[in-house]
All heavy atoms as an XYZ file, in Angstrom:
644
protein
N      39.268     22.856     41.455
C      39.844     22.282     42.670
C      39.251     20.898     42.916
O      38.116     20.633     42.530
C      39.452     23.254     43.765
C      38.313     24.042     43.215
C      38.449     24.027     41.735
N      40.005     20.019     43.584
C      39.470     18.692     43.855
C      38.296     18.759     44.809
O      38.178     19.682     45.610
C      40.643     17.945     44.485
C      41.597     18.993     44.929
C      41.337     20.213     44.092
N      37.417     17.743     44.694
C      36.251     17.683     45.572
C      36.717     17.413     46.993
O      37.709     16.724     47.201
C      35.312     16.582     45.100
N      36.011     17.946     47.991
C      36.407     17.676     49.366
C      36.246     16.189     49.670
O      35.366     15.534     49.131
C      35.446     18.523     50.203
C      34.323     18.867     49.297
C      34.851     18.801     47.893
N      37.099     15.669     50.517
C      37.029     14.254     50.891
C      35.756     14.016     51.678
O      35.344     14.836     52.490
C      38.242     13.871     51.720
N      35.141     12.861     51.406
C      33.925     12.505     52.139
C      34.304     12.141     53.567
O      35.356     11.571     53.803
C      33.244     11.327     51.455
N      33.444     12.480     54.519
C      33.750     12.101     55.901
C      33.707     10.580     56.035
O      33.021      9.913     55.268
C      32.630     12.763     56.708
C      31.534     12.987     55.738
C      32.178     13.161     54.388
N      34.435     10.016     56.989
C      34.405      8.569     57.165
C      32.999      8.084     57.458
O      32.229      8.767     58.137
C      35.322      8.323     58.363
C      36.045      9.592     58.610
C      35.276     10.686     57.953
N      32.658      6.923     56.945
C      31.352      6.333     57.220
C      31.317      5.897     58.679
O      32.341      5.638     59.281
C      31.132      5.135     56.301
N      30.105      5.830     59.244
C      29.984      5.369     60.625
C      29.070      4.164     60.672
O      28.192      3.996     59.819
C      29.426      6.468     61.551
O      28.169      6.896     61.044
C      30.370      7.649     61.656
N      29.265      3.318     61.644
C      28.438      2.154     61.868
C      27.095      2.640     62.379
O      27.038      3.477     63.278
C      29.124      1.232     62.878
C      28.563     -0.156     63.070
C      28.568     -0.917     61.750
C      29.389     -0.906     64.090
N      26.006      2.135     61.803
C      24.662      2.592     62.158
C      24.451      2.541     63.672
O      24.742      1.540     64.312
C      23.623      1.746     61.450
N      23.951      3.643     64.221
C      23.628      3.703     65.634
C      24.830      3.897     66.554
O      24.686      3.840     67.764
N      26.022      4.116     65.971
C      27.210      4.311     66.808
C      28.003      5.484     66.274
O      27.720      6.021     65.214
C      28.125      3.068     66.795
O      28.759      2.988     65.526
C      27.378      1.798     67.089
N      29.047      5.845     67.001
C      29.966      6.881     66.537
C      31.270      6.260     66.049
O      32.275      6.941     65.916
C      30.260      7.879     67.660
C      29.046      8.739     67.974
O      28.253      8.994     67.052
O      28.887      9.136     69.139
N      31.257      4.938     65.802
C      32.468      4.244     65.374
C      32.697      4.526     63.890
O      31.858      4.209     63.057
C      32.348      2.717     65.608
C      33.569      1.993     65.082
C      32.130      2.431     67.079
N      33.829      5.144     63.559
C      34.152      5.447     62.160
C      34.686      4.187     61.486
O      35.462      3.442     62.071
C      35.191      6.559     62.083
N      34.231      3.952     60.269
C      34.705      2.815     59.489
C      35.825      3.297     58.577
O      35.666      4.255     57.835
C      33.562      2.219     58.656
C      32.360      1.721     59.457
C      31.262      1.253     58.527
C      32.773      0.620     60.412
N      36.945      2.620     58.649
C      38.110      3.024     57.860
C      37.889      2.739     56.384
O      37.201      1.777     56.024
C      39.340      2.271     58.354
N      38.459      3.568     55.511
C      38.374      3.293     54.079
C      39.040      1.957     53.745
O      39.927      1.497     54.460
C      39.152      4.445     53.442
C      39.180      5.511     54.471
C      39.173      4.803     55.801
N      38.572      1.344     52.674
C      39.130      0.078     52.203
C      39.987      0.336     50.974
O      39.721      1.249     50.190
C      38.011     -0.891     51.834
O      37.257     -1.224     52.979
N      41.023     -0.484     50.789
C      41.865     -0.402     49.591
C      41.176     -1.149     48.459
O      40.777     -2.297     48.632
C      43.229     -1.050     49.846
O      43.954     -0.293     50.767
N      41.028     -0.482     47.321
C      40.411     -1.100     46.148
C      41.413     -1.007     44.998
O      41.913      0.077     44.697
C      39.095     -0.395     45.756
C      38.456     -1.074     44.556
C      38.128     -0.346     46.938
N      41.706     -2.150     44.388
C      42.628     -2.191     43.253
C      41.832     -2.021     41.958
O      40.815     -2.668     41.773
C      43.369     -3.525     43.211
C      44.321     -3.720     44.353
C      45.035     -5.058     44.262
O      45.319     -5.512     43.131
O      45.290     -5.644     45.322
N      42.318     -1.151     41.091
C      41.699     -0.909     39.791
C      42.690     -1.269     38.701
O      43.846     -0.832     38.734
C      41.304      0.574     39.649
C      40.191      0.972     40.563
C      40.457      1.417     41.851
C      38.878      0.890     40.142
C      39.438      1.778     42.708
C      37.842      1.258     40.994
C      38.123      1.700     42.279
N      42.234     -2.053     37.728
C      43.080     -2.466     36.609
C      42.219     -2.507     35.364
O      41.001     -2.667     35.449
C      43.683     -3.837     36.891
C      44.904     -4.128     36.031
O      45.306     -3.245     35.232
O      45.455     -5.224     36.146
N      42.842     -2.348     34.230
C      42.093     -2.430     32.969
C      42.989     -2.980     31.875
O      44.210     -2.929     31.954
C      41.560     -1.052     32.547
O      42.621     -0.196     32.170
N      42.333     -3.506     30.863
C      42.998     -3.877     29.623
C      42.338     -3.032     28.550
O      41.132     -3.159     28.349
C      42.790     -5.378     29.316
O      43.306     -6.134     30.412
C      43.493     -5.772     28.041
N      43.078     -2.125     27.922
C      44.479     -1.781     28.129
C      44.681     -0.918     29.378
O      43.739     -0.325     29.898
C      44.841     -0.990     26.869
C      43.555     -0.369     26.424
C      42.480     -1.358     26.823
N      45.948     -0.862     29.845
C      46.318     -0.001     30.976
C      46.159      1.470     30.590
O      46.158      1.817     29.415
C      47.793     -0.204     31.362
C      48.032     -1.488     32.139
O      47.053     -2.093     32.608
O      49.207     -1.871     32.266
N      46.070      2.325     31.598
C      46.060      3.770     31.369
C      44.689      4.385     31.235
O      44.565      5.570     30.946
N      43.624      3.596     31.471
C      42.266      4.137     31.379
C      41.990      5.047     32.571
O      42.569      4.878     33.651
C      41.256      2.997     31.332
N      41.098      6.000     32.383
C      40.714      6.906     33.464
C      39.733      6.219     34.403
O      38.839      5.500     33.960
C      40.068      8.173     32.903
C      41.038      9.047     32.143
C      40.401     10.332     31.649
O      39.158     10.473     31.687
O      41.166     11.211     31.211
N      39.908      6.463     35.696
C      39.014      5.934     36.726
C      38.168      7.091     37.234
O      38.705      8.100     37.694
C      39.805      5.331     37.897
C      40.771      4.255     37.413
C      38.853      4.780     38.965
C      41.828      3.881     38.448
N      36.844      6.938     37.166
C      35.910      7.955     37.660
C      35.069      7.306     38.752
O      34.417      6.281     38.516
C      35.007      8.482     36.526
C      34.004      9.494     37.064
C      35.844      9.093     35.407
N      35.132      7.860     39.952
C      34.368      7.332     41.076
C      33.392      8.394     41.548
O      33.803      9.522     41.847
C      35.300      6.910     42.228
C      36.262      5.821     41.738
C      34.476      6.421     43.431
C      37.290      5.402     42.753
N      32.118      8.024     41.559
C      31.056      8.939     41.996
C      31.136     10.276     41.267
O      30.956     11.342     41.855
C      31.102      9.132     43.513
C      30.912      7.816     44.269
O      30.192      6.934     43.757
O      31.492      7.672     45.354
N      31.465     10.219     39.955
C      31.483     11.411     39.118
C      32.768     12.219     39.146
O      32.859     13.246     38.483
N      33.782     11.760     39.898
C      35.043     12.493     39.992
C      36.170     11.651     39.431
O      36.361     10.507     39.850
C      35.354     12.847     41.467
O      34.287     13.637     41.980
C      36.656     13.615     41.585
N      36.945     12.228     38.494
C      38.101     11.528     37.938
C      39.167     11.472     39.024
O      39.566     12.491     39.568
C      38.624     12.274     36.705
C      39.489     11.413     35.808
S      41.122     11.104     36.440
C      42.098     11.228     35.003
N      39.616     10.232     39.363
C      40.529     10.074     40.497
C      41.888      9.492     40.119
O      42.768      9.394     40.978
C      39.888      9.213     41.611
C      38.695      9.925     42.211
C      39.509      7.845     41.084
N      42.069      9.104     38.862
C      43.360      8.540     38.474
C      43.241      7.660     37.254
O      42.232      7.678     36.554
N      44.298      6.916     37.013
C      44.361      6.014     35.862
C      44.733      4.612     36.324
O      45.368      4.438     37.362
C      45.417      6.506     34.854
C      45.034      7.836     34.266
O      45.251      8.871     34.876
N      44.449      7.825     33.097
N      44.345      3.641     35.500
C      44.703      2.253     35.810
C      46.126      1.984     35.381
O      46.606      2.599     34.439
C      43.760      1.280     35.074
O      43.896      1.475     33.668
C      42.325      1.447     35.513
N      46.829      1.111     36.086
C      46.439      0.460     37.343
C      46.670      1.378     38.542
O      47.609      2.164     38.557
C      47.367     -0.758     37.407
C      48.596     -0.323     36.659
C      48.118      0.633     35.591
N      45.795      1.271     39.531
C      45.898      2.075     40.755
C      45.267      1.329     41.919
O      44.359      0.524     41.720
C      45.146      3.405     40.619
O      45.772      4.273     39.722
N      45.726      1.636     43.114
C      45.064      1.184     44.336
C      44.599      2.441     45.051
O      45.400      3.329     45.342
C      46.019      0.371     45.235
O      46.460     -0.776     44.500
C      45.318     -0.080     46.510
N      43.287      2.514     45.292
C      42.686      3.709     45.884
C      41.965      3.336     47.171
O      41.534      2.195     47.346
C      41.692      4.335     44.904
C      42.262      4.707     43.537
C      41.147      5.115     42.589
C      43.276      5.825     43.681
N      41.818      4.311     48.065
C      41.101      4.110     49.326
C      39.684      4.664     49.161
O      39.514      5.839     48.849
C      41.812      4.836     50.463
C      43.288      4.516     50.607
C      43.577      3.260     51.341
N      43.211      3.414     52.744
C      43.099      2.387     53.569
N      43.323      1.176     53.154
N      42.764      2.573     54.822
N      38.680      3.791     49.376
C      37.284      4.206     49.273
C      36.573      3.960     50.590
O      36.800      2.945     51.248
C      36.557      3.411     48.182
C      37.031      3.593     46.748
C      36.153      2.789     45.800
C      37.004      5.055     46.356
N      35.704      4.909     50.963
C      34.888      4.728     52.149
C      33.894      3.598     51.911
O      33.439      3.398     50.779
C      34.131      6.004     52.488
C      35.026      7.065     53.077
O      36.013      6.758     53.740
N      34.689      8.322     52.840
N      33.533      2.864     52.952
C      32.510      1.825     52.800
C      31.210      2.423     52.276
O      30.882      3.576     52.567
C      32.330      1.292     54.222
C      33.625      1.598     54.903
C      34.073      2.912     54.310
N      30.496      1.638     51.481
C      29.216      2.067     50.925
C      29.151      1.830     49.430
O      30.028      1.197     48.836
N      28.097      2.337     48.806
C      27.881      2.200     47.369
C      28.670      3.266     46.614
O      28.673      4.435     47.025
C      26.395      2.369     47.026
C      25.548      1.223     47.468
N      25.167      1.046     48.779
C      25.019      0.193     46.780
C      24.425     -0.040     48.867
N      24.317     -0.579     47.674
N      29.286      2.857     45.510
C      30.047      3.787     44.679
C      29.776      3.489     43.215
O      29.719      2.331     42.805
C      31.559      3.667     44.937
C      31.945      4.072     46.314
N      32.095      5.384     46.688
C      32.202      3.331     47.413
C      32.430      5.431     47.970
N      32.500      4.197     48.431
N      29.627      4.550     42.431
C      29.495      4.438     40.982
C      30.904      4.470     40.390
O      31.654      5.416     40.638
C      28.660      5.609     40.455
O      28.667      5.610     39.053
N      31.263      3.427     39.636
C      32.604      3.304     39.063
C      32.502      3.363     37.545
O      31.690      2.658     36.949
C      33.253      1.949     39.455
C      33.163      1.691     40.953
C      34.670      1.849     38.922
C      33.922      2.634     41.820
N      33.324      4.196     36.919
C      33.441      4.240     35.454
C      34.912      4.136     35.110
O      35.756      4.766     35.755
C      32.923      5.563     34.896
C      31.441      5.685     34.812
C      31.044      6.976     34.104
O      31.639      7.296     33.051
O      30.178      7.664     34.636
N      35.197      3.344     34.095
C      36.557      3.252     33.572
C      36.439      3.490     32.078
O      35.661      2.803     31.392
C      37.196      1.889     33.901
C      37.303      1.752     35.430
C      38.553      1.751     33.223
C      37.882      0.462     35.922
N      37.168      4.496     31.568
C      37.047      4.785     30.136
C      38.356      5.268     29.546
O      39.257      5.735     30.245
C      35.906      5.771     29.861
C      35.976      7.046     30.633
N      36.745      8.119     30.264
C      35.356      7.418     31.772
C      36.592      9.093     31.126
N      35.752      8.696     32.061
N      38.427      5.107     28.217
C      39.615      5.504     27.462
C      39.143      5.853     26.050
O      38.242      5.199     25.508
C      40.614      4.334     27.425
C      41.864      4.599     26.606
S      42.952      3.149     26.625
C      44.005      3.602     27.988
N      39.743      6.873     25.466
C      39.382      7.283     24.107
C      39.515      6.091     23.150
O      40.490      5.340     23.210
C      40.266      8.431     23.647
N      38.500      5.911     22.295
C      38.517      4.836     21.310
C      37.949      3.521     21.811
O      37.889      2.544     21.071
N      37.516      3.496     23.096
C      36.962      2.288     23.702
C      35.605      2.595     24.322
O      35.338      3.721     24.721
C      37.892      1.748     24.801
C      39.189      1.220     24.279
C      40.256      2.078     24.026
C      39.363     -0.138     24.034
C      41.462      1.606     23.537
C      40.560     -0.624     23.543
C      41.605      0.247     23.301
O      42.790     -0.234     22.809
N      34.750      1.565     24.424
C      33.472      1.727     25.115
C      33.730      1.882     26.609
O      34.581      1.192     27.169
C      32.596      0.489     24.910
C      32.033      0.388     23.531
C      31.010     -0.735     23.504
N      31.104     -1.373     22.188
C      30.689     -2.570     21.920
N      30.162     -3.326     22.856
N      30.804     -3.054     20.710
N      32.971      2.766     27.238
C      33.107      2.971     28.690
C      32.613      1.735     29.429
O      31.686      1.051     28.988
C      32.318      4.200     29.123
N      33.248      1.443     30.547
C      32.879      0.330     31.423
C      32.363      0.969     32.699
O      33.008      1.872     33.247
C      34.131     -0.505     31.679
C      33.979     -1.712     32.543
C      33.844     -3.002     32.115
C      33.996     -1.778     33.977
N      33.769     -3.852     33.194
C      33.861     -3.123     34.353
C      34.114     -0.815     34.985
C      33.831     -3.536     35.678
C      34.079     -1.229     36.303
C      33.945     -2.575     36.635
N      31.204      0.525     33.197
C      30.676      1.119     34.427
C      29.970      0.070     35.271
O      29.403     -0.892     34.749
C      29.729      2.282     34.122
O      28.605      1.830     33.409
N      30.028      0.270     36.573
C      29.393     -0.610     37.542
C      29.093      0.209     38.793
O      29.704      1.236     39.041
C      30.312     -1.757     37.982
C      30.756     -2.718     36.900
C      29.625     -3.641     36.464
N      30.074     -4.650     35.516
C      30.285     -4.471     34.228
N      30.132     -3.277     33.689
N      30.649     -5.470     33.449
N      28.159     -0.301     39.584
C      27.958      0.207     40.936
C      28.491     -0.880     41.851
O      28.159     -2.055     41.685
C      26.472      0.496     41.233
C      26.276      0.850     42.701
C      25.960      1.614     40.341
N      29.368     -0.508     42.767
C      29.921     -1.509     43.673
C      29.671     -1.101     45.115
O      29.536      0.082     45.424
C      31.410     -1.745     43.412
C      32.328     -0.641     43.868
S      34.089     -0.971     43.569
C      34.404     -2.351     44.627
N      29.601     -2.115     45.965
C      29.475     -1.888     47.394
C      30.819     -2.237     48.012
O      31.331     -3.335     47.821
C      28.365     -2.765     48.010
C      28.305     -2.559     49.525
C      27.025     -2.451     47.378
N      31.391     -1.276     48.714
C      32.657     -1.496     49.409
C      32.328     -1.782     50.865
O      31.684     -0.972     51.536
C      33.579     -0.262     49.290
C      34.852     -0.457     50.094
C      33.892      0.029     47.833
N      32.728     -2.964     51.323
C      32.512     -3.347     52.710
C      33.697     -2.894     53.560
O      34.832     -2.859     53.073
C      32.364     -4.866     52.834
C      31.078     -5.369     52.197
O      30.052     -4.675     52.310
O      31.102     -6.454     51.587
N      33.454     -2.571     54.836
C      34.566     -2.198     55.718
C      35.600     -3.317     55.786
O      35.248     -4.496     55.787
C      33.902     -2.002     57.090
C      32.450     -1.830     56.801
C      32.167     -2.567     55.533
N      36.849     -2.934     55.793
C      37.971     -3.852     55.913
C      38.078     -4.853     54.766
O      38.735     -5.879     54.887
C      37.931     -4.581     57.263
C      38.003     -3.629     58.443
C      37.975     -4.345     59.767
O      38.327     -5.533     59.819
O      37.603     -3.695     60.762
N      37.432     -4.580     53.636
C      37.554     -5.457     52.472
C      38.675     -4.934     51.571
O      39.157     -3.816     51.745
C      36.241     -5.519     51.688
O      35.940     -4.253     51.133
N      39.093     -5.751     50.626
C      40.148     -5.363     49.686
C      39.743     -5.824     48.288
O      40.402     -6.682     47.703
C      41.497     -5.964     50.092
C      41.916     -5.569     51.471
N      42.391     -4.310     51.760
C      41.897     -6.237     52.636
C      42.649     -4.242     53.061
N      42.354     -5.397     53.605
N      38.656     -5.247     47.738
C      38.174     -5.708     46.432
C      39.070     -5.253     45.285
O      39.872     -4.321     45.417
C      36.789     -5.073     46.318
C      36.853     -3.870     47.191
C      37.811     -4.210     48.305
N      38.911     -5.944     44.166
C      39.614     -5.596     42.935
C      38.592     -5.316     41.852
O      37.568     -5.993     41.785
C      40.504     -6.758     42.473
O      41.514     -7.004     43.397
N      38.867     -4.328     41.027
C      38.045     -4.002     39.866
C      38.921     -4.214     38.644
O      39.971     -3.582     38.527
C      37.528     -2.549     39.932
C      36.803     -2.173     38.653
C      36.650     -2.348     41.154
N      38.513     -5.106     37.752
C      39.262     -5.393     36.529
C      38.329     -5.196     35.348
O      37.349     -5.917     35.216
C      39.788     -6.817     36.553
C      40.576     -7.132     37.799
C      41.890     -7.801     37.528
N      42.585     -8.190     38.732
C      43.340     -7.397     39.475
N      43.466     -6.141     39.145
N      43.960     -7.832     40.536
N      38.624     -4.224     34.516
C      37.767     -3.896     33.371
C      38.504     -4.225     32.069
O      39.658     -3.834     31.899
C      37.407     -2.417     33.396
N      37.821     -4.935     31.187
C      38.340     -5.166     29.847
C      37.577     -4.243     28.922
O      36.350     -4.378     28.767
C      38.149     -6.639     29.414
O      38.857     -7.466     30.326
C      38.671     -6.857     28.005
N      38.274     -3.260     28.363
C      37.638     -2.275     27.498
C      37.598     -2.810     26.071
O      38.543     -3.435     25.589
C      38.387     -0.954     27.561
C      38.521     -0.352     28.964
C      39.308      0.944     28.909
C      37.159     -0.123     29.582
N      36.455     -2.542     25.390
C      36.233     -3.022     24.028
C      36.339     -1.863     23.066
O      35.720     -0.796     23.276
C      34.843     -3.682     23.933
C      34.787     -4.874     24.900
C      34.532     -4.109     22.514
C      33.415     -5.454     25.076
N      37.132     -2.056     21.989
C      37.292     -0.986     20.990
C      35.946     -0.631     20.376
O      35.116     -1.480     20.160
C      38.243     -1.434     19.879
C      39.693     -1.308     20.263
C      40.565     -1.462     19.023
C      41.985     -1.183     19.401
N      42.464      0.066     18.872
N      35.787      0.664     20.082
C      34.549      1.134     19.433
C      34.638      0.928     17.945
O      35.660      0.975     17.356
C      34.306      2.615     19.727
C      33.917      2.855     21.146
C      33.582      4.295     21.430
O      34.080      5.215     20.798
N      32.733      4.511     22.399
């Protein structure tokens, strides 16, 4: 079963919930798997909603080296992740 959705992040010292941000994921070649915080969430290209905070991002495809980064998603931001995968 899919992992339960994380609760919305809150602003420190308040009860104000921070809305998820839209993050665009793309890769060369297209069709790579997107893994966020250890959970496979889709394939490139995709636009996904992520809660603000630190996230571990992996993009991989059979026959290519995995691409990974840790990114910080800011509230109300619209970042893009573009990975160029290298053949093994």
